[in-house]
Backbone bond lengths (Angstrom), bond angles and torsions (degrees), N, CA, C in turn:
res aa  C-N    CA-C-N  psi(-1)  N-CA   C-N-CA  omega(-1)  CA-C   N-CA-C  phi
1 X - - - 1.490 - - 1.582 104.99 -
2 X 1.358 113.59 132.83 1.436 121.37 -179.88 1.568 106.86 -69.68
3 X 1.389 114.36 139.00 1.403 118.51 179.50 1.524 112.24 -73.12
4 X 1.347 114.26 133.74 1.478 115.43 -179.52 1.534 111.84 -77.44
5 X 1.313 115.70 135.98 1.414 125.81 -177.59 1.517 107.81 -89.04
6 X 1.335 114.51 117.12 1.529 118.34 179.26 1.505 109.93 -73.57
7 X 1.312 116.03 131.68 1.517 120.57 175.08 1.514 109.83 -118.50
8 X 1.313 112.75 162.68 1.414 117.50 -179.57 1.564 107.41 -132.81
9 X 1.296 116.51 128.29 1.489 118.54 175.06 1.505 114.01 -69.78
10 X 1.318 118.10 159.76 1.460 124.17 174.73 1.534 110.71 -57.53
11 X 1.323 112.40 -45.08 1.493 117.35 178.72 1.564 110.65 -58.69
12 X 1.280 116.80 -45.08 1.476 122.71 179.11 1.570 110.59 -62.27
13 X 1.343 115.22 -37.77 1.392 120.70 177.47 1.499 112.15 -58.97
14 X 1.341 116.65 -47.62 1.528 125.75 178.13 1.528 110.47 -64.20
15 X 1.339 115.08 -46.43 1.402 120.37 -179.47 1.546 113.11 -59.47
16 X 1.303 114.34 -41.88 1.485 119.53 179.35 1.545 108.70 -65.13
17 X 1.293 117.67 -38.59 1.452 121.69 178.64 1.477 110.28 -60.71
18 X 1.353 115.69 -48.07 1.462 120.33 -179.68 1.559 112.46 -60.72
19 X 1.271 114.52 -43.29 1.503 117.26 175.29 1.484 114.64 -63.47
20 X 1.341 114.30 -40.60 1.539 118.95 -177.41 1.526 109.80 -62.02
21 X 1.280 117.97 -39.89 1.464 122.78 -177.42 1.478 114.37 -99.26
22 X 1.352 117.76 14.05 1.454 123.65 175.27 1.539 112.01 52.24
23 X 1.317 118.10 41.65 1.464 120.90 175.14 1.552 110.89 -78.30
24 X 1.344 114.81 164.78 1.435 118.13 -177.69 1.553 106.92 -66.80
25 X 1.370 112.78 140.84 1.467 121.67 -179.47 1.559 110.13 -58.33
26 X 1.331 118.78 121.85 1.470 119.01 -179.59 1.563 111.62 -75.90
27 X 1.353 107.95 161.13 1.464 113.52 -179.92 1.553 111.36 -92.09
28 X 1.229 119.38 -9.21 1.454 124.84 179.17 1.479 115.83 -177.34
29 X 1.312 122.43 -179.23 1.481 124.41 -176.42 1.551 111.32 -58.68
30 X 1.319 117.39 -45.10 1.446 121.15 -176.68 1.543 112.07 -64.64
31 X 1.417 113.95 -45.72 1.392 118.96 174.57 1.543 114.68 -61.60
32 X 1.314 115.11 -32.55 1.463 120.71 178.60 1.496 110.60 -66.91
33 X 1.350 116.79 -42.69 1.468 118.76 179.94 1.562 111.15 -64.13
34 X 1.384 113.66 -41.48 1.426 121.24 -179.98 1.498 110.99 -58.31
35 X 1.365 115.48 -47.67 1.442 119.62 -175.88 1.547 109.44 -67.03
36 X 1.298 117.42 -39.28 1.480 122.66 177.25 1.467 113.43 -62.15
37 X 1.326 115.86 -45.77 1.497 122.31 179.13 1.556 108.69 -64.35
38 X 1.276 117.34 -42.73 1.489 122.24 -178.82 1.533 107.46 -65.13
39 X 1.276 119.60 -39.14 1.449 119.49 179.81 1.552 111.56 -70.34
40 X 1.304 119.81 -40.34 1.377 122.61 175.67 1.507 112.54 -61.54
41 X 1.347 116.10 -42.62 1.490 121.78 177.55 1.536 110.48 -61.27
42 X 1.271 117.70 -47.64 1.449 123.39 -177.86 1.527 110.44 -64.51
43 X 1.336 116.12 -42.54 1.473 116.85 178.30 1.548 113.08 -63.13
44 X 1.337 116.10 -35.85 1.417 120.36 178.64 1.536 111.45 -67.47
45 X 1.337 114.17 -42.25 1.469 120.40 176.48 1.582 111.45 -59.49
46 X 1.339 111.64 -47.96 1.558 118.75 -178.41 1.487 110.33 -59.14
47 X 1.335 117.56 -42.32 1.521 120.42 -179.17 1.483 111.21 -69.53
48 X 1.285 115.63 -40.71 1.480 120.70 177.30 1.537 110.51 -60.10
49 X 1.318 114.70 -50.07 1.467 120.33 -177.68 1.568 109.19 -62.28
50 X 1.315 114.08 -43.78 1.492 115.29 179.58 1.490 113.62 -62.10
51 X 1.384 116.01 -43.72 1.450 118.77 -179.50 1.559 111.71 -61.02
52 X 1.400 114.14 -40.40 1.475 118.03 -178.59 1.529 111.46 -64.58
53 X 1.353 114.67 -42.31 1.444 119.16 -176.47 1.526 111.28 -70.13
54 X 1.351 115.87 -32.73 1.516 121.38 175.22 1.538 109.02 -62.48
55 X 1.286 116.53 -42.15 1.468 118.62 -176.77 1.565 110.78 -73.35
56 X 1.337 114.93 -38.27 1.469 118.61 179.24 1.502 116.35 -71.68
57 X 1.323 119.20 -13.21 1.442 121.58 173.77 1.525 110.64 -59.83
58 X 1.373 116.84 -27.28 1.469 120.28 -175.17 1.521 113.56 -77.61
59 X 1.359 118.12 -11.43 1.474 117.37 -174.72 1.514 113.82 -99.20
60 X 1.347 111.41 162.59 1.474 120.34 171.57 1.533 108.75 -86.99
61 X 1.322 118.03 113.11 1.479 120.66 -175.22 1.551 110.66 -96.41
62 X 1.287 119.64 17.86 1.481 119.68 -175.50 1.523 112.94 -60.10
63 X 1.358 117.57 -35.22 1.497 120.82 -174.79 1.535 110.04 -96.28
64 X 1.334 121.79 4.82 1.396 123.03 -176.85 1.536 111.59 -97.46
65 X 1.345 116.16 147.57 1.444 123.62 175.24 1.539 112.17 -91.31
66 X 1.307 117.76 129.48 1.468 121.39 -173.65 1.558 108.28 -65.25
67 X 1.333 115.32 -46.49 1.448 119.49 -178.74 1.528 113.91 -60.85
68 X 1.292 116.82 -46.16 1.452 120.29 178.99 1.547 110.84 -66.88
69 X 1.285 122.15 -37.15 1.442 125.79 175.50 1.489 112.55 -62.34
70 X 1.358 113.81 -46.35 1.541 117.43 177.68 1.479 112.02 -67.17
71 X 1.325 120.00 -34.80 1.512 123.11 176.93 1.538 108.86 -60.15
72 X 1.288 114.66 -48.68 1.453 117.46 -174.28 1.536 110.39 -70.86
73 X 1.284 117.37 -35.75 1.460 118.22 172.89 1.513 112.52 -63.50
74 X 1.349 119.31 -36.76 1.370 124.35 179.62 1.565 111.97 -68.00
75 X 1.331 114.71 -38.72 1.452 119.90 179.11 1.575 110.08 -63.40
76 X 1.362 114.88 -39.92 1.421 117.09 177.00 1.498 115.64 -69.78
77 X 1.327 116.01 -32.71 1.459 120.40 176.57 1.535 112.57 -65.38
78 X 1.328 118.24 -28.41 1.455 125.39 -178.41 1.558 108.38 -64.11
79 X 1.299 115.72 -32.90 1.523 118.29 -174.25 1.526 111.72 -103.54
80 X 1.303 119.47 -20.29 1.470 120.75 -173.07 1.511 113.45 -67.00
81 X 1.296 120.08 -28.51 1.410 124.02 -175.87 1.482 114.39 -58.34
82 X 1.430 116.67 -33.29 1.480 122.28 -176.85 1.523 112.81 -90.88
83 X 1.381 118.21 -1.69 1.464 119.29 -178.59 1.545 110.17 -81.94
84 X 1.252 117.45 135.72 1.452 120.16 -169.38 1.561 112.33 -114.52
85 X 1.339 122.18 -17.77 1.456 123.68 -178.69 1.520 109.04 -103.28
86 X 1.317 111.18 144.27 1.547 118.36 176.47 1.474 110.84 -60.72
87 X 1.398 117.72 -41.51 1.413 118.55 -178.35 1.556 112.91 -60.01
88 X 1.273 117.64 -42.03 1.403 120.54 178.50 1.520 114.65 -67.72
89 X 1.316 112.85 -38.93 1.548 119.75 177.89 1.579 108.18 -60.66
90 X 1.417 113.88 -40.36 1.479 117.02 179.57 1.525 109.76 -67.36
91 X 1.264 120.15 -32.92 1.472 123.07 178.44 1.507 108.93 -67.31
92 X 1.342 116.26 -43.93 1.449 119.63 176.98 1.487 111.42 -59.37
93 X 1.382 117.83 -40.34 1.437 122.20 177.26 1.517 111.95 -57.08
94 X 1.319 114.75 -49.61 1.436 121.72 -178.02 1.546 109.13 -64.80
95 X 1.264 117.08 -46.35 1.485 119.75 177.94 1.495 112.82 -59.13
96 X 1.337 117.34 -39.80 1.467 122.55 179.49 1.569 109.86 -67.67
97 X 1.277 112.48 -51.18 1.532 117.07 177.87 1.538 111.65 -54.51
98 X 1.354 116.73 -47.93 1.460 118.75 177.62 1.511 112.65 -62.38
99 X 1.354 116.09 -36.39 1.413 121.11 179.58 1.449 114.25 -62.75
100 X 1.324 116.63 -33.00 1.469 126.23 177.08 1.505 110.94 -78.44
101 X 1.351 116.91 -49.88 1.464 121.70 -176.62 1.525 110.55 -66.03
102 X 1.311 117.15 -43.14 1.455 119.41 -175.27 1.551 111.44 -106.02
103 X 1.348 113.53 36.59 1.538 119.90 -176.01 1.512 108.50 -63.52
104 X 1.302 121.74 -29.33 1.501 118.28 -178.12 1.524 112.81 -82.71
105 X 1.379 116.21 -3.30 1.494 119.78 176.92 1.483 109.44 -108.23
106 X 1.337 120.48 -4.75 1.426 122.11 -175.27 1.516 110.98 -130.82
107 X 1.354 117.93 126.79 1.431 118.63 -179.51 1.492 112.83 -78.66
108 X 1.303 118.17 165.52 1.394 121.69 178.51 1.558 113.95 -59.71
109 X 1.345 115.76 -37.91 1.437 122.36 178.11 1.539 109.90 -61.61
110 X 1.394 116.42 -41.76 1.420 121.28 -178.17 1.464 109.90 -69.57
111 X 1.301 118.49 -37.62 1.494 120.92 -177.36 1.534 110.06 -68.52
112 X 1.331 115.43 -43.33 1.466 122.12 174.72 1.487 112.01 -59.41
113 X 1.343 116.59 -40.53 1.467 121.22 -179.17 1.503 109.11 -64.41
114 X 1.356 118.49 -47.09 1.448 120.53 178.56 1.476 114.45 -62.58
115 X 1.361 118.70 -36.11 1.440 123.37 175.31 1.468 111.80 -63.67
116 X 1.370 115.00 -43.44 1.470 119.06 179.91 1.472 112.48 -65.76
117 X 1.351 116.75 -40.03 1.518 121.68 175.09 1.488 110.87 -56.20
118 X 1.388 113.98 -56.64 1.443 115.46 -179.48 1.494 116.92 -57.81
119 X 1.330 114.86 -38.86 1.489 121.79 177.16 1.530 111.32 -63.92
120 X 1.302 119.05 -29.77 1.418 120.62 -167.76 1.585 112.49 -96.80
121 X 1.320 116.32 -15.38 1.540 117.64 -174.44 1.483 109.87 -99.29
122 X 1.276 116.83 149.16 1.458 124.50 178.56 1.554 110.23 -85.95
123 X 1.295 112.69 173.09 1.506 117.55 175.44 1.519 112.61 -59.96
124 X 1.265 115.10 -43.43 1.490 118.40 177.92 1.518 111.90 -60.80
125 X 1.347 116.66 -46.10 1.436 121.82 -179.59 1.522 111.41 -60.14
126 X 1.422 115.79 -37.59 1.445 118.43 178.37 1.524 110.33 -66.74
127 X 1.252 119.77 -42.53 1.470 122.05 -178.45 1.501 109.95 -62.90
128 X 1.392 116.92 -45.19 1.492 120.06 176.18 1.463 111.94 -58.75
129 X 1.363 116.62 -45.02 1.445 119.05 -178.91 1.553 111.20 -65.58
130 X 1.325 117.93 -35.95 1.422 118.64 -177.24 1.513 110.37 -69.63
131 X 1.338 118.50 -35.46 1.510 121.92 177.75 1.440 110.83 -67.00
132 X 1.312 119.46 -42.92 1.488 127.97 176.42 1.560 109.89 -58.52
133 X 1.324 111.97 -43.24 1.458 117.77 -178.80 1.585 110.30 -69.47
134 X 1.288 118.31 -31.86 1.465 122.21 177.00 1.510 107.30 -68.12
135 X 1.298 121.48 -37.05 1.397 124.38 179.68 1.498 114.20 -67.93
136 X 1.363 115.29 -42.28 1.451 122.53 -171.48 1.530 111.79 -76.47
137 X 1.352 118.70 136.92 1.401 128.77 -5.11 1.516 117.92 -98.18
138 X 1.339 113.23 17.80 1.511 118.90 -174.50 1.458 110.50 -68.89
139 X 1.370 117.48 -37.34 1.483 124.26 -171.10 1.462 108.65 -102.95
140 X 1.313 119.83 130.73 1.442 127.39 167.90 1.576 108.00 -97.61
141 X 1.291 117.17 130.91 1.510 117.10 -176.89 1.519 107.29 -97.29
142 X 1.246 115.92 128.74 1.505 120.48 -178.94 1.532 111.75 -129.90
143 X 1.346 113.08 159.89 1.479 116.19 178.55 1.513 111.36 -103.71
144 X 1.280 116.77 -5.08 1.500 120.53 -176.63 1.530 111.02 -100.21
145 X 1.344 115.68 128.98 1.457 124.85 -177.08 1.493 110.87 -62.20
146 X 1.409 116.16 -38.77 1.414 116.93 -175.14 1.543 113.25 -75.73
147 X 1.350 116.02 -4.76 1.423 119.21 176.10 1.555 112.38 -93.97
148 X 1.308 117.31 -9.68 1.398 120.51 -178.92 1.506 112.65 -80.44
149 X 1.376 116.78 143.35 1.426 119.26 -178.31 1.579 111.77 -74.05
150 X 1.244 117.13 -17.56 1.453 120.69 172.71 1.554 109.04 87.83
151 X 1.314 120.89 -14.36 1.442 122.19 -174.55 1.512 111.79 -72.63
152 X 1.397 118.87 -10.61 1.448 121.05 -175.14 1.548 110.76 -98.36
153 X 1.303 116.26 19.15 1.501 119.30 -177.06 1.519 109.12 -59.06
154 X 1.324 116.08 -37.61 1.523 119.17 -171.53 1.500 108.00 -106.30
155 X 1.287 120.35 14.72 1.544 121.94 -176.49 1.496 108.89 -67.44
156 X 1.265 117.27 144.00 1.525 119.78 170.29 1.628 105.49 -147.73
157 X 1.279 111.01 173.67 1.472 117.37 -174.37 1.550 112.90 -57.58
158 X 1.313 116.37 -32.19 1.490 117.73 -174.74 1.466 112.36 -72.96
159 X 1.391 117.25 -28.20 1.475 116.39 -174.65 1.556 112.10 -116.54
160 X 1.342 121.49 -3.09 1.436 119.03 -175.19 1.489 114.73 -64.18
161 X 1.368 119.54 -30.02 1.419 121.52 178.88 1.494 113.26 -65.51
162 X 1.355 114.17 -40.13 1.502 118.41 176.74 1.482 112.74 -63.27
163 X 1.351 115.68 -39.61 1.495 118.34 178.86 1.472 111.57 -68.64
164 X 1.330 117.38 -42.31 1.491 123.94 179.74 1.473 107.99 -60.04
165 X 1.381 119.17 -45.69 1.425 123.54 -173.42 1.548 110.50 -66.36
166 X 1.342 115.61 -32.68 1.445 121.75 178.76 1.489 109.32 -66.77
167 X 1.365 117.32 -41.63 1.483 118.86 178.66 1.523 110.92 -70.98
168 X 1.319 119.07 -36.87 1.482 122.86 176.93 1.491 111.41 -61.49
169 X 1.354 116.78 -37.86 1.447 119.62 -179.32 1.569 109.09 -70.36
170 X 1.283 116.91 -38.71 1.441 121.27 174.95 1.541 115.19 -74.72
171 X 1.404 114.79 -8.82 1.446 119.62 -175.54 1.523 114.65 56.50
172 X 1.286 115.36 41.46 1.418 123.37 178.80 1.507 110.30 -110.90
173 X 1.382 109.94 132.93 1.542 115.96 178.84 1.500 108.05 -101.78
174 X 1.357 115.86 132.90 1.430 122.14 -175.16 1.579 106.17 -132.86
175 X 1.310 112.67 166.24 1.449 120.23 179.66 1.539 112.94 -105.23
176 X 1.264 115.53 147.21 1.475 121.99 177.01 1.497 108.40 -129.35
177 X 1.334 116.32 137.20 1.439 119.15 177.77 1.546 112.26 -70.84
178 X 1.280 121.22 148.95 1.419 124.56 175.42 1.552 110.22 -55.36
179 X 1.319 114.18 -41.69 1.505 117.25 178.63 1.516 112.62 -62.82
180 X 1.321 116.31 -39.26 1.481 118.09 178.32 1.509 111.20 -64.72
181 X 1.305 117.83 -39.29 1.462 123.38 -179.57 1.562 106.56 -67.24
182 X 1.328 122.17 -45.12 1.404 126.86 178.88 1.518 111.16 -59.44
183 X 1.357 118.98 -38.79 1.476 121.98 177.99 1.510 109.67 -65.61
184 X 1.336 118.77 -40.18 1.439 122.11 177.79 1.533 110.47 -64.35
185 X 1.301 116.51 -41.43 1.574 122.18 179.50 1.555 107.16 -69.63
186 X 1.240 121.65 -37.29 1.436 122.93 178.14 1.578 111.18 -63.88
187 X 1.336 114.77 -43.77 1.418 117.99 179.74 1.586 111.34 -69.08
188 X 1.293 116.64 -32.07 1.446 118.58 -177.13 1.481 110.66 -75.57
189 X 1.372 116.40 -40.91 1.478 119.59 -171.22 1.560 110.03 -99.99
190 X 1.336 119.73 -19.93 1.490 122.11 -173.79 1.485 110.95 70.96
191 X 1.349 117.28 18.84 1.473 121.04 178.46 1.556 110.35 -88.17
192 X 1.272 116.73 164.50 1.479 122.95 170.99 1.465 110.77 -86.47
193 X 1.360 116.88 164.05 1.448 121.31 -175.44 1.535 110.71 -61.22
194 X 1.384 115.82 -44.72 1.476 116.00 178.91 1.505 114.44 -63.87
195 X 1.316 116.92 -27.83 1.497 121.53 177.82 1.510 109.07 -72.58
196 X 1.329 116.30 -40.68 1.465 118.78 177.54 1.567 111.60 -64.44
197 X 1.353 113.26 -32.32 1.451 114.65 178.02 1.535 110.77 -68.54
198 X 1.276 114.54 -35.78 1.511 116.09 175.54 1.513 112.48 -63.05
199 X 1.349 115.99 -45.51 1.534 119.27 177.72 1.532 111.11 -64.39
200 X 1.339 116.46 -30.41 1.398 122.44 176.79 1.525 111.54 -58.64
201 X 1.329 113.13 -46.89 1.512 119.64 178.56 1.477 110.42 -70.01
202 X 1.315 120.67 -37.35 1.418 124.57 176.89 1.488 111.75 -58.88
203 X 1.299 116.02 -49.94 1.462 120.48 179.54 1.505 113.78 -61.64
204 X 1.330 114.37 -36.60 1.421 122.99 179.56 1.557 109.82 -68.57
205 X 1.341 118.41 -40.38 1.511 121.73 178.81 1.537 109.64 -65.57
206 X 1.324 115.67 -25.59 1.474 119.52 177.58 1.528 115.80 -87.83
207 X 1.307 113.69 0.08 1.490 119.32 177.45 1.528 112.81 77.40
208 X 1.337 116.78 23.62 1.441 117.76 -173.82 1.588 112.23 -106.53
209 X 1.300 117.83 -17.30 1.420 121.86 172.27 1.473 110.83 -134.87
210 X 1.365 118.33 156.37 1.466 124.45 175.64 1.509 107.66 -109.18
211 X 1.381 111.99 136.59 1.471 118.30 178.40 1.548 111.78 -117.19
212 X 1.283 113.68 156.30 1.543 119.97 172.92 1.511 107.18 -114.48
213 X 1.295 115.55 146.85 1.459 120.09 174.72 1.561 107.16 -92.99
214 X 1.299 114.41 131.17 1.460 120.16 179.77 1.530 109.77 -132.79
215 X 1.311 117.82 167.33 1.481 124.02 -179.63 1.464 112.84 53.36
216 X 1.325 113.48 50.71 1.482 121.59 174.68 1.513 114.33 65.69
217 X 1.303 116.94 24.48 1.436 122.92 172.73 1.557 113.62 91.29
218 X 1.289 117.53 6.89 1.408 123.54 178.92 1.546 114.84 -85.44
219 X 1.341 114.72 -10.09 1.529 119.33 -172.90 1.510 107.87 -148.49
220 X 1.353 111.47 136.13 1.506 117.11 177.74 1.508 106.24 -108.09
221 X 1.347 119.23 132.67 1.413 121.85 176.87 1.553 108.44 -116.99
222 X 1.327 114.91 155.90 1.474 118.91 176.75 1.516 108.36 -61.00
223 X 1.319 115.83 139.19 1.472 123.50 170.66 1.477 107.94 -103.44
224 X 1.341 118.00 -54.72 1.414 125.89 -178.73 1.504 110.38 -175.22
225 X 1.361 115.57 171.36 1.519 120.60 168.80 1.516 104.39 -71.23
226 X 1.276 116.01 144.54 1.496 120.28 174.38 1.536 114.14 -74.29
227 X 1.296 117.53 167.26 1.484 120.99 -176.04 1.565 107.17 -64.72
228 X 1.347 116.92 -40.47 1.440 122.82 177.78 1.553 109.35 -62.28
229 X 1.280 115.00 -50.09 1.468 120.87 -179.36 1.520 110.34 -59.59
230 X 1.353 116.62 -42.35 1.446 117.66 179.44 1.610 112.34 -65.11
231 X 1.310 114.49 -41.72 1.485 119.39 179.83 1.548 108.28 -63.53
232 X 1.324 117.16 -43.18 1.457 120.87 178.29 1.542 110.37 -57.08
233 X 1.342 118.22 -50.03 1.429 120.00 -176.15 1.490 110.74 -68.52
234 X 1.308 118.81 -33.41 1.443 119.67 179.86 1.472 111.31 -68.11
235 X 1.395 114.39 -36.15 1.508 116.85 -178.83 1.494 111.76 -73.42
236 X 1.286 116.85 -39.47 1.538 119.49 -179.49 1.464 111.85 -71.20
237 X 1.376 116.87 -27.13 1.511 117.46 -176.81 1.496 108.97 -96.89
238 X 1.239 119.27 0.35 1.499 124.32 -177.05 1.564 107.69 -63.88
239 X 1.258 115.98 139.65 1.486 122.51 -177.60 1.543 106.68 -71.17
240 X 1.315 115.75 116.12 1.440 121.78 -173.50 1.505 110.81 -91.53
241 X 1.403 114.97 -76.08 1.503 120.76 -176.73 1.555 107.82 -110.52
242 X 1.225 116.80 126.34 1.511 118.39 179.52 1.468 110.10 -90.70
């Protein structure tokens, strides 16, 4: 006799969750989902808040304003509930901590802008933006092969940072072909060229990268990271707590 495969309905899945975490007994399936979703959201907020407070224990808060610190923490909590990846949650933690530590150097408008940017971009967009930020301003992106220095023929995602840092140390500005940059982005993201082109336009529509029109307007190539994009990356990468 074939062994019976045990199955579980979605309703049973939610009911088990509610029983496991001792939530209020729901009045029906819709109410059950609402209670479960609310519980998940609150747990995520609680963990985020606890992690932030644990890190902030290490700092001297003498020059910080309590009201401004709480407001920035509150603004972050408003968006953290819908974040689903650990990588993005960690970026929100870093952004929030830096927003509190460097509150006297960052306006409320700037902090809200950085929160909105992080909330709106995907993991792929963040990776692309990070790589463009690594290049800027050492690397000029060009579409003409005769303008390339040629030293990037063997460049890949694993060694490009080392090469870029060497040129930054020497304060030398060099050119990179659009194709060479796309190859690095493809290796870093595992996306196809046409998919990277889509993300390129998305980042441009959000004001985070600048594009140039080439080939009679049929193709857009990267020009550089935008001023806003650069400020955002600098802020989120800033050393917060040592």
